[in-house]
C-alpha positions in Angstrom: 7.5 -20.9 -22.8 4.3 -21.5 -20.2 1.2 -19.8 -20.7 -0.3 -18.1 -18.0 -3.5 -20.3 -17.6 -1.5 -22.8 -16.7 0.0 -21.0 -13.6 -1.2 -22.7 -10.0 -1.8 -19.4 -9.0 -4.6 -18.6 -11.4 -6.5 -22.0 -10.3 -8.7 -21.5 -7.3 -8.0 -24.3 -4.3 -10.1 -24.8 -2.5 -9.4 -23.6 1.1 -10.0 -27.0 2.7 -7.9 -28.7 1.0 -5.2 -25.9 1.8 -5.6 -26.6 5.0 -5.2 -30.4 5.0 -2.7 -30.0 3.2 -1.1 -27.6 6.0 -2.6 -29.5 8.8 -0.7 -33.0 7.6 2.5 -31.2 6.9 2.3 -30.1 10.8 1.6 -33.8 11.1 4.0 -35.7 8.8 7.2 -32.7 10.3 5.7 -33.4 13.5 6.1 -37.0 13.5 9.4 -36.8 11.6 11.2 -34.5 14.3 10.0 -37.0 17.0 11.3 -40.0 15.1 14.6 -37.8 14.7 15.0 -37.0 18.2 13.7 -40.4 19.8 16.6 -42.5 17.1 18.8 -39.2 18.9 20.2 -37.8 16.0 20.4 -35.3 17.0 18.6 -33.0 19.5 14.8 -32.3 19.0 12.9 -29.2 21.5 9.9 -30.1 23.7 8.5 -27.0 21.6 9.0 -28.3 18.1 5.0 -29.1 17.6 4.2 -25.9 18.5 7.3 -23.9 15.6 5.7 -26.1 13.7 1.9 -25.6 13.9 2.5 -22.0 13.9 4.4 -22.5 10.9 2.2 -24.3 9.0 -0.5 -21.6 9.4 1.5 -18.5 8.3 2.1 -20.4 5.0 -1.9 -21.3 5.4 -2.7 -18.1 5.7 -0.1 -17.0 3.0 -1.2 -19.2 0.3 -4.2 -19.1 0.7 -4.2 -15.0 0.8 -2.8 -15.0 -3.3 -5.4 -18.0 -4.0 -8.3 -15.8 -3.2 -7.0 -13.1 -6.1 -8.7 -15.9 -8.4 -11.8 -17.0 -7.5 -14.6 -16.1 -8.7 -17.0 -15.2 -5.0 -14.5 -13.5 -3.2 -17.1 -13.1 0.1 -17.5 -17.2 -0.5 -14.0 -18.0 -0.5 -13.2 -15.6 2.4 -15.8 -17.7 4.6 -14.4 -20.7 3.8 -11.0 -19.7 4.3 -11.8 -18.2 7.9 -13.6 -21.3 9.3 -10.6 -23.4 7.3 -7.8 -20.7 9.1 -9.8 -21.7 12.6 -10.2 -25.1 11.8 -6.7 -25.7 11.2 -5.6 -23.6 14.4 -7.3 -26.2 17.0 -6.3 -28.6 14.6 -2.7 -28.3 14.4 -2.6 -27.0 18.9 -4.3 -30.6 19.4 -1.3 -32.5 17.4 1.4 -30.2 19.2 -0.1 -30.3 22.2 -0.2 -34.5 21.9 3.6 -34.9 20.6 5.3 -32.5 22.4 2.8 -33.0 25.9 2.2 -28.9 26.4 -0.4 -26.5 26.5 0.3 -23.4 24.6 0.7 -21.0 28.0 3.6 -24.2 29.0 5.6 -23.8 25.5 6.5 -20.2 25.8 5.6 -17.5 23.5 3.2 -19.4 21.4 0.3 -18.0 22.3 1.6 -14.6 21.3 2.5 -16.4 17.9 -0.5 -17.5 17.7 -2.2 -14.0 17.9 0.1 -12.6 15.0 -0.6 -15.1 12.7 -4.0 -14.5 13.0 -3.8 -10.9 12.7 -1.3 -11.2 9.8 -3.7 -13.8 7.8 -6.6 -10.7 8.0 -3.8 -8.4 7.1 -2.9 -10.6 4.2 -6.8 -11.0 2.8 -7.0 -7.3 3.1 -4.2 -6.8 1.1 -5.3 -9.2 -1.1 -8.6 -7.7 -1.6 -7.5 -3.5 -1.8 -5.1 -5.7 -4.7 -8.1 -6.8 -6.7 -9.9 -4.2 -6.3 -7.1 -2.0 -7.8 -6.4 -4.1 -10.8 -10.3 -4.0 -11.8 -10.0 -0.8 -11.5 -7.4 -0.6 -13.8 -9.3 -3.0 -16.1 -12.1 -0.7 -16.3 -10.4 2.4 -17.2 -9.8 3.9 -21.0 -5.8 4.0 -21.2 -5.9 4.9 -25.0 -5.4 9.2 -23.7 -3.6 9.4 -20.6 -4.3 13.2 -19.3 -1.7 15.5 -20.5 0.2 17.2 -18.1 0.7 21.0 -17.8 4.1 22.4 -17.5 
């Protein structure tokens, strides 16, 4: 059986690396889709790079908030995470614009999708902070003597 310490979720991964991986995913998936569209294998919508950008932003938000549980200094991790999320959003939007030649407004509802993903990221981070406080509280408590209920 595997050890708990060998889990990827028990390691702290720098948010800069996470954002870099997400941006690389946006570029690779968007370029592959562009190539598939140019070869004529199947029709790829012109807005596909925007969908790819939003999808990888959501993946970053999810995994970054989970990895925040294992960080030593939560505030420092959060600060780097916020800047990385903003950088990822800007860079992914730039890649999507370059590959689709559509602005965010012209791409349809992707402006709102970006807003929802941004708010969702803040909600994910808040949930993980609350979960971490609950776990820290539970670990400090003495569980040797549970309360006796009156019947």
